Structure formats: structure tokens, C-alpha cells
C-alpha positions in Angstrom: -88.0 38.7 -14.3 -85.6 41.5 -13.4 -82.0 41.3 -12.9 -80.5 41.0 -9.6 -78.7 44.2 -8.6 -75.4 43.8 -6.9 -74.1 46.4 -4.5 -71.0 48.2 -5.9 -69.5 48.7 -2.5 -69.7 45.0 -1.8 -68.4 44.0 -5.1 -65.4 46.4 -4.9 -64.8 45.1 -1.5 -64.7 41.3 -2.7 -62.3 42.3 -5.3 -59.9 44.1 -3.2 -60.2 41.1 -0.6 -59.5 38.7 -3.4 -56.5 40.9 -4.6 -55.3 41.0 -0.8 -55.2 37.3 -0.8 -53.3 36.9 -3.9 -50.8 39.6 -2.9 -50.3 37.7 0.4 -49.8 34.5 -1.4 -47.4 36.1 -3.9 -45.5 37.7 -1.0 -45.4 34.3 1.0 -44.0 32.6 -2.4 -41.6 35.4 -3.0 -40.3 35.1 0.8 -39.9 31.3 0.2 -38.0 31.9 -3.1 -36.1 34.6 -1.3 -35.1 32.2 1.7 -34.1 29.5 -0.8 -31.8 32.0 -2.7 -30.3 33.2 0.4 -29.7 29.5 1.4 -28.0 28.8 -1.8 -25.7 31.9 -1.5 -24.9 31.1 1.9 -24.2 27.5 1.0 -21.7 28.7 -1.8 -20.1 31.2 0.5 -19.6 28.6 3.3 -18.6 25.6 1.4 -15.4 27.1 0.1 -14.3 27.1 3.6 -15.3 23.5 4.6 -12.8 20.7 4.1 -13.7 17.1 3.8 -16.9 15.6 2.1 -18.3 14.7 5.4 -18.4 18.0 6.6 -19.6 19.5 3.1 -23.0 17.0 3.3 -23.4 17.7 7.0 -23.4 21.7 6.5 -25.7 21.5 3.5 -28.2 19.1 5.5 -28.3 21.4 8.3 -29.0 24.5 6.4 -31.6 22.8 4.1 -33.4 21.1 7.0 -33.7 24.6 8.8 -35.1 26.3 5.9 -37.6 23.6 5.0 -38.2 23.0 8.9 -37.3 19.4 9.0 -37.4 17.5 12.1 -34.9 14.8 11.3 -32.3 14.4 8.6 -29.3 12.6 7.4 -26.8 12.5 4.9 -25.2 9.3 3.3 -22.3 8.9 1.2 -21.2 5.6 -0.7 -18.2 4.1 1.0 -16.7 1.2 -0.8 -19.4 -1.6 -1.5 -22.0 0.2 0.9 -23.4 3.5 2.1 -22.4 5.1 5.3 -24.4 7.7 7.4 -21.8 10.8 7.5 -24.2 13.4 9.1 -27.3 13.7 11.0 -29.2 16.6 12.5 -28.5 17.4 16.3 -30.6 15.1 18.5 -31.0 12.4 16.0 -30.1 8.9 17.1 -27.4 7.4 15.1 -28.7 5.7 11.8 -27.8 2.2 11.2 -29.5 1.6 7.7 -31.6 2.8 4.9 -35.1 1.4 4.1 -34.5 -0.8 0.8 -37.1 0.7 -1.2 -35.8 4.2 -0.5 -32.6 3.2 -1.2 -33.2 1.3 -4.3 -35.1 4.4 -5.7 -32.6 6.9 -4.8 -29.3 5.5 -5.3 -30.1 2.8 -7.9 -32.6 4.5 -9.8 -32.0 8.2 -9.2 -35.5 9.1 -8.3 -36.6 11.3 -5.3 -38.5 9.6 -2.6 -41.5 11.3 -1.3 -44.2 9.7 1.2 -47.7 10.0 0.6 -50.4 12.3 2.4 -51.3 10.8 5.7 -47.8 9.1 6.2 -45.2 10.7 7.9 -43.4 13.6 5.7 -40.5 12.3 4.2 -38.1 13.3 1.4 -35.1 11.7 0.1 -32.9 12.8 -2.9 -29.8 11.4 -4.5 -26.5 13.4 -4.5 -25.8 12.8 -8.3 -22.3 12.3 -10.0 -21.6 13.8 -13.7 -22.2 10.5 -15.2 -25.6 10.3 -13.5 -24.7 7.6 -10.8 -25.3 8.5 -7.1 -22.7 9.7 -4.6 -25.1 9.5 -1.7 -28.3 10.7 -0.6 -30.0 13.6 1.8 -32.9 12.3 3.8 -35.5 14.5 5.6 -38.1 13.3 7.8 -41.0 15.2 9.8 -41.7 18.7 9.2 -43.1 21.5 11.4 -47.1 21.4 11.3 -46.8 17.9 9.6 -46.8 19.5 6.2 -45.8 17.0 3.4 -43.0 17.7 1.2 -43.8 18.6 -2.4 -42.6 19.4 -5.7 -41.1 22.8 -4.9 -39.1 21.1 -1.9 -38.1 18.2 -4.1 -36.5 20.8 -6.8 -34.7 22.7 -3.9 -33.0 19.9 -2.3 -32.2 18.1 -5.8 -30.6 21.5 -6.8 -28.8 21.5 -3.5 -27.7 18.1 -3.9 -26.3 18.8 -7.1 -24.4 21.7 -5.7 -23.0 19.6 -2.9 -22.0 16.9 -5.6 -19.6 19.5 -7.3 -18.1 20.7 -4.0 -17.5 17.0 -3.2 -15.8 16.5 -6.4 -13.8 19.7 -6.1 -12.9 18.7 -2.3 -11.7 15.2 -3.6 -9.6 16.6 -6.6 -8.2 18.8 -3.8 -7.4 16.0 -1.4 -5.7 14.0 -4.3 -3.6 17.3 -5.0 -2.8 17.4 -1.1 -1.6 13.9 -1.1 0.4 14.3 -4.1 2.2 17.1 -2.7 2.7 15.2 0.7 4.2 12.3 -1.2 6.3 14.8 -3.2 7.6 16.3 0.2 8.3 12.9 1.6 10.2 11.8 -1.5 12.2 14.8 -1.6 12.9 14.3 2.2 13.7 10.5 1.6 16.3 11.6 -1.2 17.8 14.1 1.1 18.4 11.4 3.8 19.4 9.0 1.2 22.2 11.3 -0.4 23.3 12.3 3.3 24.1 8.6 4.2 26.4 7.9 1.2 30.4 8.6 1.3 30.9 12.1 0.1 34.1 10.5 -1.5 36.1 7.2 -2.2 38.5 5.6 0.3 42.1 6.3 0.7 43.5 2.7 0.4 46.7 1.8 -1.1 46.5 -0.9 -3.8 42.8 -0.4 -5.3 40.9 2.0 -7.7 37.3 2.1 -6.4 34.2 3.7 -7.6 30.3 3.6 -6.4 27.0 4.5 -7.6 23.7 4.5 -5.9 20.9 5.3 -8.2 17.7 5.8 -6.3 14.5 4.6 -7.6 11.3 6.6 -8.0 10.1 4.8 -5.0 13.3 5.2 -2.9 14.1 2.0 -1.1 16.6 1.2 1.4 20.1 0.8 -0.4 23.3 2.1 0.7 26.9 1.5 0.6 29.9 2.5 2.9 33.5 2.3 3.4 34.9 1.3 7.1 38.5 1.7 8.1 39.9 -0.8 10.7 42.6 0.0 13.3 44.9 -2.7 11.5 44.8 -0.7 8.3 42.1 -3.1 6.6 39.4 -1.6 4.6 35.7 -2.8 4.8 33.4 -2.5 1.7 29.8 -2.5 2.6 26.7 -2.9 0.5 23.1 -3.1 2.3 19.5 -3.4 1.5 16.9 -2.5 4.1 13.5 -3.9 3.1 10.7 -1.3 2.4 10.5 2.2 0.9 10.3 5.6 1.6 11.2 7.8 4.9 10.8 4.6 6.9 13.3 2.7 5.2 15.7 5.7 5.0 15.7 5.9 8.6 16.2 2.4 9.2 19.3 2.6 6.7 20.6 5.6 8.8 20.3 3.4 11.8 22.2 0.4 10.2 24.7 2.7 8.8 25.5 4.2 12.3 25.5 0.7 13.9 27.8 -0.7 11.5 30.2 2.2 12.0 30.1 1.9 15.6 30.9 -2.1 15.7 33.4 -1.6 13.2 35.8 0.1 15.8 36.1 -2.9 17.9 35.3 -5.8 15.9 37.9 -8.3 15.6 36.8 -9.7 12.0 34.2 -9.6 9.5 32.1 -12.4 10.8 32.1 -10.8 14.5 31.0 -7.4 13.0 28.0 -8.7 11.3 27.1 -10.9 14.2 27.3 -7.7 16.4 25.3 -5.7 14.0 22.7 -7.9 13.9 22.4 -8.4 17.6 22.1 -4.5 17.8 19.6 -4.0 15.1 17.3 -7.1 16.0 15.0 -5.1 18.4 14.1 -2.4 16.2 14.1 -4.3 13.0 11.9 -6.9 14.4 9.4 -4.5 15.9 8.9 -2.8 12.7 8.8 -6.0 10.6 11.8 -5.0 8.6 15.1 -6.8 7.5 18.3 -6.0 5.9 20.3 -7.8 3.5 24.4 -7.1 3.6 27.6 -7.9 2.1 30.6 -7.0 3.9 34.1 -7.4 2.2 37.2 -6.8 4.1 40.4 -6.0 2.2 43.8 -6.7 4.0 46.4 -4.2 3.9 48.0 -4.4 0.2 44.7 -5.4 -1.1 46.1 -8.9 -2.0 43.6 -10.8 0.2 39.6 -10.3 0.9 37.3 -11.8 3.5 33.7 -11.8 2.7 30.7 -12.2 5.0 27.1 -12.1 3.8 23.5 -11.6 5.6 21.3 -13.2 2.7 22.8 -10.8 0.1 24.0 -11.4 -3.4 27.6 -12.8 -3.5 30.7 -10.9 -4.1 31.5 -11.3 -8.0 35.3 -11.5 -8.6 36.3 -10.9 -12.2 39.9 -12.1 -12.7 42.3 -10.7 -14.8 42.4 -13.2 -17.4 38.5 -13.1 -17.7 37.4 -16.1 -15.5 35.2 -15.3 -12.7 34.1 -16.6 -9.4 31.3 -15.7 -6.8 32.1 -15.6 -3.2 29.1 -16.9 -1.7 29.1 -16.8 2.1 25.8 -17.7 3.4 24.3 -16.1 6.2 20.6 -15.1 7.3 19.4 -11.4 6.9 19.7 -9.0 9.6 17.0 -8.3 12.1 15.3 -11.6 11.9 17.3 -13.7 14.4 18.5 -12.4 17.6 21.6 -14.4 17.6 23.3 -15.8 14.5 26.6 -16.6 13.5 28.3 -15.7 10.1 30.8 -17.8 8.5 33.3 -16.1 6.1 34.8 -17.0 2.9 38.0 -15.6 1.5 40.1 -15.2 -1.8 43.5 -14.2 -2.7 43.6 -11.2 -5.2 46.0 -10.3 -8.0 46.6 -7.2 -10.1 43.9 -6.7 -12.5 41.1 -8.4 -10.5 37.8 -6.8 -10.1 35.4 -7.1 -7.1 31.6 -6.2 -7.8 29.5 -5.6 -4.8 25.8 -5.0 -6.1 22.1 -4.9 -4.8 19.1 -6.5 -6.3 18.3 -3.5 -8.4 21.0 -4.8 -11.0 20.4 -8.5 -11.5 16.6 -8.1 -10.9 16.2 -5.4 -13.5 13.6 -6.1 -16.2 13.1 -5.6 -20.0 9.8 -5.2 -21.8 9.3 -9.0 -21.8 9.7 -9.2 -18.1 12.9 -10.9 -18.2 15.7 -10.4 -15.5 19.0 -9.0 -16.2 20.6 -11.6 -14.3 24.1 -12.3 -13.0 25.4 -13.9 -16.4 24.8 -10.6 -18.2 26.5 -8.7 -15.4 29.6 -11.2 -15.6 29.5 -10.7 -19.3 29.7 -7.0 -19.4 32.4 -6.9 -16.5 34.5 -9.4 -18.3 34.2 -7.5 -21.7 35.3 -4.0 -20.0 37.6 -5.3 -17.4 40.5 -3.5 -18.5 38.7 0.1 -17.8 39.4 1.8 -14.6 36.7 1.4 -11.8 34.6 4.5 -12.7 34.5 4.0 -16.3 33.4 0.2 -15.8 30.8 1.1 -13.1 29.5 3.6 -15.7 29.5 1.0 -18.5 27.6 -1.5 -16.3 24.7 1.0 -15.2 24.5 2.2 -18.7 23.9 -1.5 -19.6 21.4 -2.2 -17.1 19.5 1.0 -18.1 19.6 0.1 -21.8 18.2 -3.2 -20.9 15.3 -1.8 -19.2 14.6 0.0 -22.2 14.7 3.5 -20.8 12.0 2.7 -18.3 12.7 3.7 -14.7 13.9 1.3 -12.1 11.3 0.1 -9.5 14.3 -0.6 -7.1 17.3 1.3 -6.0 20.7 0.2 -8.0 23.6 0.2 -6.1 27.3 -0.8 -7.3 30.8 -0.6 -5.8 33.4 -1.9 -8.4 37.0 -2.5 -6.9 39.9 -2.8 -9.3 43.2 -4.3 -7.8 46.2 -2.2 -9.1 49.2 -3.3 -10.5 51.4 -1.8 -7.8 51.0 -1.1 -4.0 52.6 1.9 -2.9 52.1 3.3 0.6 
């Protein structure tokens, strides 16, 4: 049998046609890869300008859906104990939940989700974190021409999900930095308010040596102290503690100080002063669910008598010159809780060498490493031991002892102390 002769021209034409088909296929693949590379480049360029993890996920979803010609799409992120849809393609209805098999495959097992041929084209890929857990997922549904999603698309979306994860984690770290800076600014503002409310100097009052200190805790509360002059020549010593922390407490502390000063101009006695202050503060304090404790001691001219009223505060501690002590406990409800309330004063005679200590709970409630309170008894013991010192030196000794008791640990509450020593001679 003779061999079949082929037409060289036809053979050449077939080979050229096959080469053209291969070239077209390669060109198509190159264009797809180019589009994917361009997509990654665009995303890297844009993600640096987007703030918020929801916005980052939404931007990636929009871009990848455009390139893969997806008809519907969603981005989901874990929130607390659940997962929330944080972005969807324009025109898509709100997504309420994920199909359980898809959720289990992507979020629990970390596997991509692909539908089989004949079903609606669908692809879901987890957004991973560095430990291999899922931060969320991208879900694409439908596709132009009803084309199915394949291995290439899965690899592309998986790579973009990893890129998204990196930018989300960077955004979260940046948010932590922003919050830390905001807290730092708020703390500094609070400290400035706090410092501005404290007296710049001690009172000029015959018969006493007085010193005071207010050490703000890291999380500043609402402690403050003040000296109030009365028309009859008496001197008011005030220590107060507004509930709460931060700028809010400092602002209410400023309001309380202003009210005390305004009411002291015409109050006949200490009990009336506290009652008027409470009535003025009641509305604002009750609206904000705040209150304030206060201890007010009024020294008569000559500093030989003291009148004390209290609004739920620690008692005035009197250390006598002979080492004995007593607590002047004038009972009363905290300020800002009841619209109208009366306060009952208590008083005591004073002698040269006696000490008066007004303080907030940052002293008796200071804790050591065993979580035991510093307490009133230790305060009395330290004050009695050093009662011969001047007011400034005694104040420093007490505060140093409180700090040593805490073992050098920072205080979780403001520490305020006003020390008054009755002098031997009264000269006017």
C-alpha cells in the first residue's frame, strides 16, 4: 500500500492555526495575570489611605468582584461571639446570616468553599490571622456568563484575603495607638484641670501651721481640697472626693469647688453651707449619676475651736498634743443624692500642739501586696509618732509611709491630705 501524501500547505496552515490558538490562550492568560497583578498593586496603593477594618474589607471586596466579574459579594468579620457582614456589593440586599456548611468550612476549618458545576457559581475564602485562625471571610456569588470559580480564582482571592488580614491587623494596631494617644491627651488635660483647682498657696490664718498635698493617681479621680475665708474671720478647710475618674470627674470637681466658694460668702455656719451646696449640686450630679463626699472643718478666729460637718466622708482626725486622739464623726449623706438634706455639726476645743488631719480614702484604703488596707489605726500611729513635727514635715512623713506600705506600687486612687497644727501662740 502506498503512503498517504499530505499537502504541505495544509499541514503548514494547521500548524499555524494551532500556534495562533496557543498564542491567543497565552495572551489571554497573560492578560488575566496582568489584571490580577494590577489589582494587587491598586489594593496595596489604596489600602494605606483607608481607615477602619470594615472599609478595608469593603474595598477589597469591590475590587476583586470587579476583576472576577462576580454578580454578588459580601465581606464578613468576626465580632465578639458572632460574625457580621461588614460590606456587600452595591445593589445587594442586606445579608443576615451565612449558610452553616460554608461557615464551618471557611471559619472553622480554614478551607475555601466552591460550588460544583451546575450549581450557582460561588466562592468563599477565609481571611486568616497569623495563628491560622479566621478573622472573617470573603464570599462571591454568581458570575458573568455563569462561569464557575476555579483553582486560579481561589488562589487569587486567598492571596488577597491574606493581604487584607495584614492591613486589618495594621489598622487595629494603629487604632490602639490612636486610643492610647487619646487617653494620654485626656489624662494630661485632666491633670491640668486638677492642678488648676488646687490652692496655689496656704491660707493666711493666725494660730495654725497648715500643709496640704493631693497626689493624683494614674487614673485621676475627683479629689480636691480648698481653704475658704469667712466674713467673721473664721477659716474653712475643705476636702472632697467626686465619684468617677478622668475629665468628667475633674469637671464636676470644678463645679463643686465653684459652688462651695460661692455659697461660703453668705453661709451662716458650716451645716448651712453644706446644705446649700448639696441643693445647688443636686440636679447636675443626679443627672450624671455622680456624687461627692466632703468634709468641712471651720476654725474659729484664734484657732481654739473647730466645727465639723460631713457628707459621707471620713471623720476629722484630731491628734492631741499628749498623744491621745479622737475622731470627729459628723454623719451626713453624700452630696448630690437627695435634693434636700440637713447636716448636723460636731465641734471640739483645740489646744496648742493639737493636730487636725483631713484626708480622702486614698490613704486608709491603700493596699499592700497582701491586699490589706492601710487603715485609720496606722494613720493615727504615724501621726502620733511624729506629732512634734511641723505640718509640712508631718504631711510628708505620712505620705511616705503610705507609699512604703504600697510597696512602691502606684495608687489606684488620688491621695489627699490636709494637716493643721495648732500653734503655741496666737498673734494677729
